[in-house]
C-alpha positions, 0 to 999 in steps of 0.5 A: 464691214467685218474683216475676214481671215481664213479658218486655216488661221485656227489650225491647231486650235482643237489640238492645242484646246484639247492638250490644256483639257478644254472642251473646244466643241463648247467653245466654238459654238459660243462664237457660232463656229464648230468643228466641221467648219474648221476642217473647211480651211478656206472658209472665210470668217470675221477675224473678230470672232478668231481674237474673241475665241482665242481670248476666251480660251486663254482665259478658260484655260487659264494658258496665257500663251495659248495663240503661241501654242498654235504657232509653235507647229505651223508649217508653210502647208497652213498659208494655203494656196499661196505656200508653194509661191512661198516655197519658191521665193528666191530670198526671204525678202520676195517671199515676205513681199509676196505675203504683203502682196497676196495678205488680203488672201489668207487674213484681210485684217493682217497687216505687215510692214518692211521697214529697213534703215541701214542694216537693220530691218523691222517686220512690224505685224498688226491685225486690224480690228475694233480697238476694244477687241483684246488681241494678245492671243492672235498677235502672239499667233501672228508674230509666231507664224512669221517666225516660222515662216523665217525660220522654214526659207533660212533654217538655222541661218534664221536668228532675229535680233529681238522679238517684240510685243506691246504686252506685257510679258506673261508670267512663264517665259518658257514657250516664248523661248522655246518658240524664239529663243531668248530674245524677246521683247515686251512693252515695246512700241511695236508688235514685230521682229528685228532682223538684219538686212542681209536675212531678208536677202540670203538666198532660198535654196529650194527656190525653183523659178520655173514653180514660182511662176507656175505658183503664181500664176495659179494664185492669180486665177484664184477669186478676189486675187488681184482685188484689193481696197486702197483704203483698207491698205492705206488704214493698216499701213497707218496702224503699222507706222504710226507707232514708228512716226513714219505715218506720212503721205509719203511713206504710206504711198511709197509702201503702196507702190504709188506716188501721193497724188496716185494715192489721193485720186483714189482715196477720193474715189472712196469718198475720204481723204488722207486726214480723215482715215489717218484722224480715224486711226489715230482715234482707234489707237488712242483708245488702245493705248489709253485704256493700257495702264502700261503707257505713260500719257507721255508714251501714248502721245509719242505713239500717236505721233505727237511732237509734245505731251501739250500738243496731244493734251490740247488735242485730246480735250478738244476731241472729248471734252476733258484733258487725257489725265481726267479721261484716265481717271474716270473710266475703268482701266484695261488690264490685259 
């Protein structure tokens, strides 16, 4: 089943396209979209379509920062119905937890995880679509929007320690520095933002508890507001936590607010086990990492949760019939 996103994901698409000299109508039509469709911000379209459109637009325009340029002028109101709820959360932590709770209303393929260790927090974000689809533009759009959300609530207090991407740096870092400042890192193990835990606990001076309660009641009344697929939630959590070596059933159950037995039972209701979902995600990530020349085989092994390269090699050979080095030599390498 295709994971859907609101057409609000393409807010500013027409504006950025025109700034770069593109014919947006022509590009939209190639992917079954049109300008009137983009004007209906609540329309649902496959996230794969969004990702393909952004990659094609970046390629045709020759602009490596197409998605980030779209994020640059995003506002809280672009979150749609939950924007009022976000505005009146008492802290940034509460706002981020609200996005985690209702993200299926925004983008079913978007996964956000808050990982806290001591005084440091990692806000890791991933888009879960077919591994064969390049996502550079979509990821930069998502991280850019997340960064702007934090800035909107914290103002001048927002000083993240770093903004991280798994892909290569562009030839020109001007737009990244304009949006994020000078603390942008590439070829990292995760996509996301590192900040201080204290940032998440900073009081939001504009928060109004009465308005927050009103907004939550409105959001809860929306069709599908309380709909949640445990299978999809688990899959997204594994995508985010596996590269961080935290994708255990205990960690994931805790992140979903349930105990291990409850999680196992809900997965059984969907006809799968945790191990089966874990292996499915691992195979998806495997293709993404193996087709990327930036990752050595030892790095791929580590990102997939193997303690040693030899154990990864044994697993890979049992799955694909050849050693990973041989598999890589026999396939064209994705340079994106």
